[in-house]
C-alpha positions as CSV (number, residue, x, y, z in Angstrom):
1,M,124.2,13.8,90.5
2,T,123.2,11.7,93.6
3,T,123.5,13.3,97.0
4,S,124.3,11.1,100.1
5,V,124.0,11.9,103.7
6,Y,127.7,11.0,104.0
7,S,128.9,14.0,102.0
8,P,130.4,17.1,103.7
9,R,128.0,20.1,104.4
10,F,128.1,23.9,104.2
11,H,126.5,27.3,105.3
12,R,123.2,28.7,103.9
13,T,124.8,32.2,103.7
14,L,127.2,31.2,101.0
15,V,124.5,29.0,99.4
16,A,122.3,32.0,98.8
17,M,125.3,34.1,97.5
18,A,126.4,31.4,95.1
19,V,122.8,30.7,93.8
20,C,122.3,34.4,93.2
21,T,125.6,34.6,91.2
22,A,124.5,31.6,89.1
23,C,121.1,33.0,88.5
24,M,122.5,36.3,87.3
25,A,124.8,34.5,84.9
26,A,121.8,32.4,83.7
27,Q,119.7,35.5,82.9
28,A,122.4,36.7,80.6
29,Q,123.2,33.4,79.0
30,T,122.8,32.8,75.3
31,D,124.2,29.3,75.1
32,S,123.9,25.9,76.9
33,V,122.7,25.7,80.5
34,T,122.4,22.5,82.5
35,T,120.8,22.4,86.0
36,T,120.2,19.3,88.1
37,V,118.6,19.3,91.5
38,D,118.7,16.3,93.9
39,V,116.3,15.9,96.9
40,G,116.6,13.0,99.3
41,L,115.4,11.5,102.6
42,G,117.4,9.1,104.8
43,L,116.3,7.1,107.8
44,A,118.5,5.2,110.2
45,S,117.6,2.6,112.8
46,G,118.9,2.3,116.4
47,D,119.6,4.9,119.0
48,S,122.5,7.3,119.3
49,A,124.7,4.6,120.9
50,D,124.1,2.2,117.9
51,R,124.9,5.1,115.6
52,A,128.1,6.3,117.4
53,L,130.5,5.1,114.7
54,F,128.1,5.3,111.8
55,G,127.1,8.9,112.5
56,Q,130.4,10.5,113.3
57,Y,130.3,12.7,110.1
58,N,126.9,12.4,108.5
59,G,124.7,14.1,111.1
60,L,123.0,10.9,112.1
61,R,124.6,10.4,115.6
62,N,121.8,12.0,117.5
63,R,118.9,11.8,115.0
64,S,117.5,9.1,112.9
65,S,116.5,11.1,109.8
66,A,118.1,13.5,107.4
67,V,116.9,15.5,104.4
68,T,119.4,16.2,101.6
69,L,119.4,18.8,98.9
70,G,122.0,18.9,96.1
71,L,122.5,21.3,93.1
72,D,124.6,21.0,90.0
73,Y,124.5,24.1,87.7
74,S,126.6,24.5,84.5
75,L,126.6,27.4,82.0
76,R,128.7,27.5,78.8
77,K,128.6,30.8,76.8
78,E,130.4,30.4,73.6
79,S,129.9,34.0,72.6
80,T,132.1,35.2,75.5
81,S,134.0,32.0,76.2
82,T,133.0,32.0,79.8
83,W,132.0,29.0,82.0
84,V,130.1,29.0,85.3
85,D,129.9,25.8,87.4
86,L,128.1,25.6,90.7
87,Q,127.9,22.4,92.7
88,G,126.4,21.9,96.1
89,S,125.7,18.8,98.2
90,N,123.7,18.2,101.4
91,L,122.8,21.9,101.6
92,L,120.2,21.3,104.3
93,G,122.3,19.1,106.5
94,E,124.8,19.8,109.3
95,T,127.7,19.1,106.9
96,R,127.3,20.9,103.7
97,E,129.4,21.8,100.7
98,L,129.3,24.4,97.9
99,H,131.7,25.1,95.1
100,L,131.6,27.9,92.5
101,V,133.8,28.4,89.5
102,W,133.5,31.3,87.0
103,K,136.2,31.4,84.4
104,N,137.3,32.4,80.9
105,P,139.8,29.6,80.0
106,G,143.2,31.0,79.2
107,D,142.3,34.4,80.6
108,W,141.0,34.4,84.2
109,K,139.3,32.3,86.8
110,L,137.4,33.1,90.0
111,S,136.4,30.4,92.5
112,A,134.6,30.3,95.9
113,D,134.2,27.4,98.3
114,Y,132.2,27.2,101.5
115,G,132.0,24.1,103.8
116,Q,130.9,23.0,107.1
117,L,131.9,19.7,108.7
118,V,130.6,18.5,112.1
119,R,132.3,15.6,113.8
120,Y,130.8,13.7,116.8
121,D,133.1,11.8,119.1
122,P,131.8,8.2,119.2
123,N,132.3,8.1,123.0
124,T,129.6,9.3,125.4
125,V,130.7,11.2,128.6
126,N,128.7,10.8,131.8
127,S,129.7,13.5,134.3
128,G,128.5,15.8,137.0
129,M,130.6,18.6,135.6
130,L,129.1,22.1,135.4
131,G,130.1,24.3,132.5
132,F,131.0,21.2,130.4
133,G,133.2,22.3,127.4
134,S,133.9,25.8,128.7
135,T,137.2,27.3,129.8
136,V,136.1,27.4,133.5
137,P,134.4,24.0,134.2
138,Q,133.4,23.0,137.7
139,V,134.3,19.4,138.6
140,V,131.7,17.7,140.8
141,A,132.4,14.4,142.4
142,I,129.7,11.8,141.8
143,A,129.1,8.1,141.9
144,P,130.0,6.6,138.5
145,G,127.0,6.6,136.1
146,T,124.8,9.0,138.1
147,G,125.7,12.2,136.1
148,T,124.5,13.7,132.8
149,D,125.4,12.4,129.4
150,F,127.4,14.8,127.2
151,D,128.4,14.6,123.5
152,L,131.8,15.9,122.4
153,K,131.7,17.4,118.9
154,T,133.6,19.9,116.8
155,K,132.4,22.0,113.9
156,R,134.6,23.3,111.1
157,T,133.3,26.1,109.0
158,G,135.5,27.1,106.0
159,L,135.5,29.7,103.3
160,G,137.8,29.9,100.3
161,L,138.3,32.5,97.6
162,G,140.6,32.1,94.6
163,L,141.7,34.2,91.6
164,A,143.9,33.3,88.6
165,K,144.8,35.8,85.9
166,W,146.9,35.2,82.8
167,I,148.6,38.6,82.4
168,T,150.4,37.5,79.2
169,P,150.5,34.0,77.5
170,A,153.7,33.4,79.5
171,L,152.8,35.1,82.8
172,Q,150.1,34.0,85.3
173,F,149.1,35.4,88.7
174,E,147.4,33.2,91.3
175,F,145.8,34.2,94.6
176,D,144.1,32.0,97.2
177,L,142.6,32.8,100.6
178,K,141.2,30.2,103.0
179,N,139.8,30.6,106.4
180,E,138.5,27.9,108.7
181,K,136.8,28.4,112.0
182,K,136.7,25.5,114.5
183,E,134.5,25.4,117.6
184,G,133.2,22.8,120.1
185,A,135.0,20.6,122.6
186,R,137.2,17.5,122.3
187,L,138.4,14.8,124.7
188,S,141.3,15.8,126.9
189,G,142.3,15.7,130.5
190,I,144.9,16.0,133.2
191,G,146.5,13.5,135.6
192,L,149.2,13.5,138.3
193,N,150.8,10.9,140.6
194,C,152.5,12.1,143.7
195,P,155.3,12.0,144.7
196,S,156.7,13.8,141.6
197,V,160.1,15.4,141.2
198,I,158.8,18.1,138.9
199,A,155.7,19.4,140.8
200,P,156.3,21.9,143.6
201,G,155.2,20.6,146.9
202,C,154.2,17.2,145.5
203,A,157.2,15.3,146.8
204,A,156.1,15.8,150.4
205,N,152.7,14.3,149.8
206,T,151.2,11.2,148.2
207,G,148.1,10.6,146.1
208,W,147.0,10.4,142.5
209,A,144.1,11.6,140.3
210,V,143.0,11.5,136.7
211,L,140.4,14.1,135.5
212,M,138.6,14.5,132.2
213,L,138.7,18.2,131.3
214,P,137.2,18.6,127.7
215,E,139.3,21.1,125.7
216,P,137.2,24.1,124.7
217,I,137.7,25.0,121.0
218,Q,137.1,28.4,119.6
219,A,139.8,29.1,117.0
220,S,140.4,30.1,113.4
221,H,143.1,29.4,110.9
222,S,143.7,31.6,107.9
223,Q,146.0,30.7,104.9
224,L,147.0,33.1,102.2
225,E,149.0,32.2,99.1
226,A,150.0,34.4,96.1
227,R,152.1,33.1,93.2
228,L,153.5,34.5,90.0
229,N,154.3,31.9,87.3
230,Y,156.3,32.4,84.2
231,A,156.8,29.8,81.4
232,M,158.3,30.4,78.0
233,D,160.4,28.1,75.8
234,K,162.9,26.4,78.0
235,L,162.5,28.3,81.2
236,R,159.8,28.0,83.9
237,V,159.9,30.1,87.1
238,S,157.4,30.4,90.0
239,L,157.7,33.0,92.8
240,G,155.3,32.6,95.7
241,Y,154.3,33.8,99.2
242,Y,152.5,31.7,101.8
243,G,151.1,32.9,105.1
244,S,149.5,31.0,107.9
245,F,147.7,32.7,110.8
246,Y,146.3,30.8,113.8
247,R,144.1,32.6,116.4
248,N,142.7,31.0,119.5
249,D,140.0,32.8,121.5
250,N,140.7,30.5,124.5
251,G,143.9,31.1,126.4
252,T,143.6,28.7,129.3
253,L,141.5,26.0,130.8
254,T,141.0,26.5,134.6
255,A,138.9,23.9,136.5
256,S,137.3,24.4,139.9
257,L,137.8,21.3,142.0
258,P,135.8,19.9,144.9
259,G,137.4,19.5,148.3
260,A,137.9,15.8,147.7
261,L,137.8,13.3,144.8
262,N,136.9,9.6,144.6
263,T,140.6,8.7,144.7
264,A,143.1,9.3,147.5
265,T,144.3,12.9,147.1
266,N,146.0,15.6,149.1
267,P,145.7,19.4,149.1
268,A,148.9,19.9,147.2
269,L,147.8,17.6,144.5
270,L,144.3,19.3,144.2
271,G,146.1,22.6,143.9
272,L,148.2,21.4,141.1
273,L,145.2,19.9,139.2
274,G,143.4,23.2,139.6
275,S,146.2,25.2,138.0
276,P,145.5,26.9,134.6
277,L,146.3,24.7,131.6
278,A,147.6,26.5,128.6
279,L,145.7,26.0,125.4
280,A,147.2,26.3,121.8
281,P,148.5,29.9,121.5
282,D,148.2,32.2,118.6
283,N,151.0,31.8,116.0
284,Q,151.9,32.8,112.5
285,A,154.3,31.8,109.7
286,H,155.4,33.5,106.5
287,Q,157.3,31.9,103.6
288,L,158.8,33.1,100.3
289,D,159.9,30.6,97.7
290,L,161.4,30.6,94.2
291,S,161.3,27.5,92.1
292,G,161.8,26.7,88.4
293,S,163.3,24.5,85.8
294,F,165.4,25.0,82.6
295,D,165.7,22.7,79.6
296,F,169.4,22.6,78.7
297,S,168.5,20.4,75.7
298,N,165.8,18.1,74.5
299,T,167.1,15.4,76.8
300,T,168.4,17.3,79.9
301,R,166.5,19.4,82.4
302,G,167.6,21.1,85.6
303,S,165.3,22.2,88.4
304,F,165.7,24.3,91.6
305,K,163.8,25.6,94.6
306,L,164.7,28.1,97.3
307,G,162.6,28.8,100.3
308,R,162.8,31.0,103.4
309,S,160.2,31.0,106.2
310,V,159.8,32.6,109.6
311,A,157.3,31.1,112.2
312,T,156.6,33.1,115.4
313,Q,154.7,32.5,118.6
314,N,154.6,35.5,121.0
315,R,151.2,35.3,122.6
316,D,151.3,37.3,125.9
317,F,151.2,35.0,129.0
318,A,149.1,37.4,131.1
319,A,146.5,37.8,128.2
320,M,146.2,34.0,128.1
321,G,145.6,33.9,131.9
322,L,149.0,32.3,132.8
323,V,151.1,33.4,135.7
324,G,154.5,32.4,137.0
325,A,156.6,33.2,133.9
326,P,160.3,33.5,134.2
327,A,161.6,36.9,135.4
328,G,161.5,39.4,132.6
329,S,159.5,37.3,130.2
330,T,156.0,38.3,129.0
331,D,155.8,35.7,126.3
332,L,157.6,32.7,124.9
333,G,159.4,34.7,122.2
334,G,159.2,31.8,119.9
335,Q,160.8,32.1,116.5
336,V,161.9,29.5,114.1
337,T,163.6,30.5,110.8
338,S,163.8,27.8,108.1
339,T,165.9,27.8,104.9
340,T,165.3,25.2,102.2
341,G,167.0,24.5,98.9
342,K,166.8,21.9,96.2
343,L,168.7,21.2,93.0
344,G,167.7,18.5,90.5
345,L,168.9,17.2,87.2
346,T,167.4,14.7,84.8
347,S,168.9,13.5,81.6
348,R,168.5,10.9,78.9
349,P,171.9,10.9,77.1
350,I,170.9,7.8,75.0
351,P,167.5,6.3,74.4
352,Q,168.2,3.3,76.7
353,L,169.6,5.3,79.7
354,S,167.9,7.8,82.0
355,L,169.8,9.6,84.8
356,M,168.6,11.5,87.8
357,A,170.3,13.4,90.6
358,D,168.7,15.4,93.4
359,L,170.1,17.4,96.3
360,R,167.9,18.8,99.1
361,Y,168.9,21.0,102.1
362,E,166.9,22.1,105.1
363,N,168.1,24.3,107.9
364,R,165.7,25.1,110.8
365,D,167.1,27.7,113.2
366,D,165.3,27.8,116.5
367,Q,165.7,31.3,118.0
368,T,163.2,30.9,120.8
369,T,164.1,32.8,124.0
370,I,165.5,30.6,126.7
371,G,163.8,31.0,130.1
372,C,163.6,29.2,133.5
373,Y,160.2,27.5,133.2
374,N,160.8,24.5,135.4
375,V,161.8,25.2,139.0
376,E,161.6,23.3,142.3
377,G,159.5,25.9,144.2
378,A,157.3,28.8,143.5
379,A,159.7,31.1,145.4
380,Q,162.2,30.6,142.7
381,L,160.0,31.8,139.9
382,A,161.2,35.4,140.2
383,A,164.8,34.5,140.8
384,P,167.4,33.4,138.2
385,C,167.7,29.6,137.6
386,T,170.2,27.9,139.8
387,F,171.5,25.0,137.8
388,G,172.9,21.7,139.1
389,N,169.6,21.1,140.8
390,T,167.7,18.3,139.0
391,N,164.4,20.2,139.5
392,T,165.5,23.4,137.9
393,Y,166.0,23.8,134.1
394,T,165.0,25.8,131.1
395,N,163.2,25.2,127.8
396,R,165.3,24.0,124.9
397,N,166.0,25.2,121.4
398,L,165.4,22.5,118.7
399,P,167.6,23.3,115.7
400,Y,167.6,20.9,112.8
401,R,169.7,20.6,109.6
402,K,169.1,17.9,107.1
403,T,170.9,17.2,103.8
404,N,169.6,14.6,101.4
405,G,171.2,13.5,98.2
406,K,169.8,11.0,95.6
407,V,171.2,9.5,92.4
408,Q,169.4,7.1,90.1
409,A,170.0,5.4,86.8
410,S,167.5,3.5,84.7
411,W,168.3,1.2,81.7
412,S,165.8,-0.2,79.1
413,F,167.0,-3.6,78.2
414,N,164.3,-3.9,75.6
415,S,160.8,-2.7,74.9
416,D,159.5,-4.8,77.8
417,Y,162.1,-4.6,80.6
418,R,163.5,-1.7,82.5
419,G,165.9,-1.8,85.4
420,T,166.7,1.0,87.9
421,L,169.6,1.4,90.4
422,G,169.7,4.2,93.0
423,A,171.4,5.4,96.1
424,D,170.3,7.9,98.8
425,R,172.3,9.6,101.5
426,E,170.7,11.5,104.4
427,S,172.5,13.4,107.1
428,I,170.8,15.0,110.0
429,D,172.3,17.4,112.6
430,H,170.2,18.3,115.6
431,G,172.5,21.1,116.6
432,T,174.1,21.9,120.0
433,F,172.0,20.8,123.0
434,T,170.7,23.6,125.2
435,S,172.9,23.1,128.2
436,T,170.4,24.5,130.8
437,S,167.6,22.1,129.7
438,A,167.0,18.4,130.4
439,V,165.4,15.4,128.9
440,S,163.1,12.8,130.4
441,G,162.3,9.2,129.6
442,I,165.5,8.5,127.7
443,S,169.1,8.1,128.8
444,A,171.1,9.7,126.0
445,L,170.8,11.8,122.8
446,R,172.7,12.0,119.5
447,Q,173.6,15.2,117.7
448,K,174.2,13.6,114.2
449,T,172.8,10.6,112.3
450,D,173.7,9.5,108.8
451,E,171.8,7.0,106.7
452,T,172.7,5.4,103.4
453,T,170.1,3.5,101.2
454,V,170.7,1.5,98.1
455,R,167.8,0.2,96.0
456,A,167.1,-1.7,92.8
457,D,164.0,-2.1,90.7
458,L,163.0,-4.2,87.7
459,R,159.8,-3.4,85.8
460,R,158.1,-5.3,83.0
461,R,155.9,-3.1,80.9
462,M,152.5,-4.3,79.7
463,S,153.1,-6.9,77.1
464,E,150.0,-8.8,75.9
465,D,148.5,-9.6,79.3
466,V,151.1,-9.1,82.1
467,S,153.0,-6.2,83.6
468,G,154.8,-6.0,87.0
469,S,157.7,-4.9,89.0
470,I,160.0,-6.1,91.8
471,G,162.0,-3.7,94.0
472,V,164.5,-4.2,96.9
473,S,166.1,-1.7,99.1
474,S,168.5,-1.8,102.0
475,S,169.6,1.1,104.3
476,K,171.9,1.5,107.2
477,R,171.8,4.3,109.8
478,T,174.7,5.3,112.1
479,G,175.5,8.3,114.2
480,S,177.9,10.3,116.3
481,N,178.7,9.4,119.9
482,W,175.9,9.3,122.4
483,L,175.4,12.3,124.7
484,K,174.5,11.7,128.3
485,D,172.1,14.1,130.0
486,N,173.4,15.8,133.2
487,S,170.0,17.2,134.4
488,G,170.2,20.9,133.7
489,T,174.0,21.3,133.2
490,G,174.3,20.0,129.6
491,L,175.3,16.8,128.0
492,T,178.5,14.8,128.2
493,E,179.8,12.8,125.2
494,V,180.1,9.1,125.9
495,I,183.2,7.7,124.2
496,N,182.7,4.2,125.6
497,P,179.1,3.4,126.7
498,A,180.3,0.3,128.5
499,D,182.6,2.3,130.8
500,P,181.3,1.6,134.4
501,V,182.2,5.2,135.5
502,A,181.8,7.5,132.4
503,G,179.6,5.2,130.3
504,L,175.9,4.5,130.3
505,A,173.9,2.3,132.8
506,S,172.8,-1.2,131.8
507,T,169.2,0.1,132.1
508,A,169.7,2.9,129.6
509,V,166.9,3.6,127.1
510,F,167.4,5.2,123.7
511,M,165.2,6.9,121.1
512,P,164.6,4.6,118.1
513,S,164.8,7.6,115.7
514,L,168.4,8.1,116.8
515,A,169.6,4.5,117.2
516,D,171.7,2.6,114.7
517,R,169.3,0.8,112.4
518,K,169.4,-1.7,109.5
519,R,166.3,-1.7,107.3
520,D,165.6,-4.1,104.4
521,K,162.5,-4.1,102.2
522,I,161.2,-5.9,99.2
523,R,158.1,-5.0,97.0
524,L,156.2,-6.9,94.3
525,F,153.5,-5.7,92.0
526,S,151.7,-7.4,89.1
527,D,148.9,-6.5,86.8
528,W,147.5,-9.6,85.0
529,Q,144.8,-9.6,82.3
530,A,144.0,-13.3,82.8
531,S,141.3,-13.3,80.1
532,E,139.0,-10.9,78.3
533,S,136.7,-11.0,81.3
534,L,139.1,-11.3,84.3
535,T,141.7,-8.8,85.5
536,L,143.9,-9.2,88.6
537,Q,146.2,-6.8,90.4
538,F,148.6,-8.2,93.0
539,S,150.9,-6.3,95.4
540,A,153.1,-7.4,98.3
541,E,155.6,-5.8,100.5
542,T,157.7,-6.9,103.5
543,G,160.4,-5.3,105.5
544,K,162.3,-5.5,108.7
545,D,164.1,-3.0,111.0
546,R,166.8,-4.0,113.4
547,F,167.9,-1.5,116.0
548,D,171.3,-1.5,117.7
549,T,172.0,0.5,120.9
550,P,174.5,0.2,123.8
551,G,171.7,-1.0,126.1
552,A,169.3,-3.9,126.1
553,Y,166.1,-1.9,126.5
554,G,163.9,0.0,124.2
555,L,162.8,-1.0,120.7
556,R,164.8,-3.9,119.3
557,D,163.3,-4.8,116.0
558,T,160.1,-4.3,113.9
559,R,158.6,-6.2,111.0
560,M,155.9,-5.3,108.5
561,S,154.2,-7.1,105.6
562,Q,151.4,-6.1,103.3
563,L,149.5,-8.2,100.7
564,S,146.6,-7.1,98.5
565,V,144.7,-8.6,95.6
566,D,142.2,-6.6,93.5
567,W,140.1,-8.2,90.8
568,G,137.3,-7.5,88.3
569,Y,135.3,-9.9,86.3
570,T,132.9,-9.0,83.5
571,L,130.0,-11.4,83.3
572,S,128.4,-9.7,80.3
573,D,127.9,-6.3,78.7
574,N,125.5,-5.5,81.5
575,W,126.9,-7.2,84.6
576,A,130.3,-7.1,86.4
577,L,131.8,-8.3,89.6
578,N,134.7,-6.8,91.6
579,G,136.4,-7.2,94.9
580,Y,139.6,-7.0,96.9
581,L,141.5,-8.8,99.7
582,S,144.1,-7.0,101.8
583,Q,146.1,-8.0,104.8
584,S,148.8,-6.1,106.7
585,L,150.9,-7.2,109.6
586,Q,153.1,-5.2,112.0
587,N,155.2,-6.5,114.8
588,L,157.3,-4.5,117.4
589,N,159.6,-6.2,119.9
590,Q,160.7,-4.0,122.8
591,A,161.7,-4.1,126.5
592,R,161.8,-1.8,129.4
593,P,163.9,-1.8,132.6
594,S,162.8,-3.9,135.6
595,A,159.5,-4.9,133.9
596,Y,158.1,-6.2,130.8
597,V,159.4,-7.5,127.5
598,M,156.6,-6.9,125.1
599,A,155.9,-8.0,121.5
600,F,153.2,-5.9,119.9
601,D,151.4,-7.5,116.9
602,N,148.8,-5.8,114.8
603,K,146.9,-7.7,112.0
604,N,144.5,-6.0,109.7
605,L,142.3,-7.9,107.3
606,G,139.9,-6.4,104.8
607,V,137.7,-8.2,102.3
608,N,135.2,-6.8,99.8
609,F,132.9,-8.3,97.1
610,G,130.8,-6.1,94.8
611,V,128.5,-6.3,91.9
612,T,127.1,-3.8,89.4
613,G,124.5,-4.5,86.7
614,K,121.9,-3.1,84.4
615,V,118.5,-4.8,84.7
616,S,117.2,-2.8,81.8
617,S,118.0,0.4,79.9
618,T,116.4,2.4,82.7
619,F,117.3,0.3,85.8
620,N,120.8,0.0,87.3
621,V,121.6,-1.9,90.5
622,G,124.7,-2.7,92.5
623,G,126.0,-3.4,95.9
624,G,128.9,-4.6,98.0
625,L,129.7,-6.7,101.1
626,S,132.8,-5.7,103.1
627,F,134.4,-7.1,106.2
628,L,137.2,-5.5,108.3
629,N,139.0,-7.1,111.2
630,D,141.7,-5.3,113.1
631,R,143.4,-7.1,116.0
632,S,146.2,-5.8,118.3
633,V,148.0,-8.4,120.5
634,Y,150.3,-7.7,123.4
635,A,152.5,-10.7,124.3
636,Q,154.1,-9.9,127.6
637,T,157.0,-11.6,129.5
638,L,159.2,-10.5,132.3
639,D,163.0,-10.1,132.5
640,A,165.1,-11.2,135.4
641,S,165.0,-7.8,137.1
642,A,161.2,-7.7,137.4
643,T,159.8,-7.0,140.9
644,A,157.7,-9.5,142.8
645,D,154.7,-7.3,142.4
646,S,155.1,-7.4,138.6
647,V,155.4,-11.1,138.6
648,A,152.3,-11.5,140.7
649,L,150.3,-9.0,138.5
650,L,151.2,-10.8,135.3
651,A,150.4,-14.2,136.8
652,A,147.0,-13.0,138.0
653,S,145.9,-11.0,135.0
654,G,147.6,-12.9,132.2
655,G,148.8,-9.6,130.7
656,L,147.0,-7.1,128.6
657,P,144.0,-8.4,126.6
658,D,143.7,-8.0,122.8
659,V,142.2,-4.9,121.2
660,V,139.8,-6.0,118.4
661,Y,137.7,-3.9,116.0
662,R,135.4,-5.6,113.5
663,Q,133.1,-4.1,110.9
664,T,130.7,-5.8,108.4
665,A,128.9,-3.6,106.0
666,L,126.3,-4.4,103.3
667,K,125.5,-1.7,100.8
668,L,122.9,-1.9,98.0
669,F,121.6,0.6,95.5
670,G,119.2,0.8,92.7
671,K,118.7,3.7,90.2
672,Y,115.6,3.9,88.0
673,T,115.5,6.5,85.2
674,L,112.0,7.9,84.8
675,D,112.7,9.9,81.7
676,K,115.5,11.9,80.1
677,A,115.3,14.5,82.9
678,S,114.6,12.6,86.1
679,A,115.7,9.5,88.1
680,V,115.1,7.9,91.4
681,R,117.7,6.2,93.5
682,V,117.4,4.0,96.6
683,D,120.3,3.2,98.9
684,L,120.3,0.5,101.6
685,V,123.0,0.1,104.1
686,H,123.4,-2.3,107.0
687,Q,126.5,-2.0,109.2
688,R,127.6,-4.1,112.2
689,A,130.6,-3.0,114.2
690,S,132.1,-4.3,117.4
691,M,135.1,-3.1,119.4
692,N,136.9,-4.1,122.6
693,D,139.5,-1.5,123.6
694,W,140.8,-1.9,127.2
695,A,142.2,1.6,127.2
696,W,138.6,3.0,127.7
697,A,136.5,0.0,128.6
698,Y,136.9,-3.6,129.6
699,E,134.1,-6.2,129.4
700,G,131.5,-3.5,129.2
701,I,132.8,-1.5,132.2
702,P,133.6,2.1,131.1
703,F,136.7,4.0,132.1
704,T,136.1,5.9,135.3
705,F,137.9,9.2,136.2
706,S,138.7,10.3,139.7
707,D,135.6,12.5,140.0
708,G,133.3,9.6,138.9
709,S,133.0,10.8,135.3
710,T,132.9,7.9,132.8
711,L,133.7,7.5,129.1
712,A,131.8,4.8,127.3
713,Q,131.0,3.5,123.9
714,K,128.6,0.6,123.0
715,Q,130.7,-2.4,122.1
716,S,128.4,-3.8,119.5
717,Q,126.7,-1.4,117.2
718,N,124.1,-2.3,114.5
719,V,122.7,0.2,112.1
720,S,120.4,-0.1,109.1
721,F,119.9,2.9,106.8
722,I,117.6,3.6,103.8
723,G,118.0,6.6,101.6
724,V,115.7,7.7,98.7
725,S,116.7,10.5,96.4
726,Y,115.1,12.1,93.4
727,S,117.2,13.8,90.7
728,Y,115.7,16.2,88.2
729,Q,117.3,18.1,85.3
730,L,115.6,21.4,84.6
731,P,114.7,22.1,81.0
């Protein structure tokens, strides 16, 4: 087993525990034992800026060397029919992994997993902030680039325990417990532009500010699953419980701000930016499910699944450090109860015909307490909501009910060709809108949508040297009448959107997920054995969405296409070539009121060429050269309602520049077998990456926040890496 510095990493505590367990088993063993140990050393060139992308997960972001240790232990005891497997990788690194399995096949199985994964953000932060990454940072205004460099990173530490026991040949019990602890800090921030209709006191003042406030992370997530499985003759049944428990030690992020920032601000704005920010609250979920299948005959099988889950979020506001809750509310009182069901039937009445039917149901009942969380002034916090005021409204329940039905028939024309026809029907009901809430950014909602899809597929099974398939599908989505928001007093059904009085404005904007949509897709796949030496796999897919809404703004249509070719060529018994070519395109055409008509195009191209070979019976070599190019293009024009300022800005700037990411990587390896028990492997990697993303930097100038903090990443990064590892199998 060869260990690489790229593999995930784990904690020494469990390493010691697992090694002791394996050693105890080895002392009592009477049968075959195999133990392999890997030791490696890796060196990387460049500084931390050159290794920002390369070192995100392998521990080489802030250091140029790494020592690796791997372990693979296996014990087979025929006398007791027990197996012990212990595998560990990169046990000395930041990211380590260990997996232990001890079992008696057909009777019981025990497993334990431990892992640690550290992820470094490729961006470097320069800031004068004090208490960086804490819940109470102090913002200090500085000149850009004169602060201290900080790294944002997160560490995940996970432990898993599993048990499986066969109570009888037909009855099995399974139990799994997982816990993951996450700590560190990740990129986040806050910004506000006054005047604002939703911020108390902001409307009377002007100014703006954007601050980077790293989110402090100190949380854990536990998952528990228990399941009882029964299988005998024609019946199979599984009864299970799943529990999820999320706990966050950090309730709020509260920043201390200076008297002035580098952008024009006012006291009201600074007060808002210094308010406590709520972090992810504690929550939990419990689910019971019952599933199974029954064979009515040798050719017909029915299946079912029923599920019921309850998710709650009732973290106390005061305990989190939050104030200003609605009168009488100490927590959100969040509760969502979900009911799911599924019925399925498959049948093959005659050898040529296969039938399938499937019906799924999901009902999500949001029972969260409604409270007045958005008010015009702080004085109204303790008073009941007064609706009809556009600045006063409550939170919103989000019920959801979906029914999905599917039927499908397949016919074998002969031993080579098989055709399939199918139809799907999906209906979604978003429930009654909470009348005291409001929406922002869109002009109308829909309660119900219905979508019908028809599809056809023709497959040719492998015959001599060619197999493949072609599939087409077409779907159409419609919905109920649009519902116009009345800002805190409910929704009004719009019978005629073009009505100048009761209809919708010409500048109305609609959600693409609720709009009428026509979707068409076609897919091709082929597997061709061109010769004894050459194999080719070809796949292609293209599709188009067309959206229809009462207005002219929003998303109008999208297109996508994908093409890939994989190939392999055998030069001889010892040498082989392989590679692939893939390209994907995505296009979105959209428009917004009084401004830009934008066409977004993304093109992704990937190419790879590889070779593997055997120089001799003891010397294997290989390598690959890959290239990736991802380009996003923003084609901008103006509609007739654009302002003079927009016209001047587009004329002066030419619009948004392209976002481009390129990566070229050369990877080579050689493995030399010293003897039956040991081998040496050498890995060489050279990676060149370049990126130009105007969202965070433009022409080498980093993004600058209102306090002078900057966020930067080296645009061209070159890294070379060499790794040497030694593998030894103990006698």
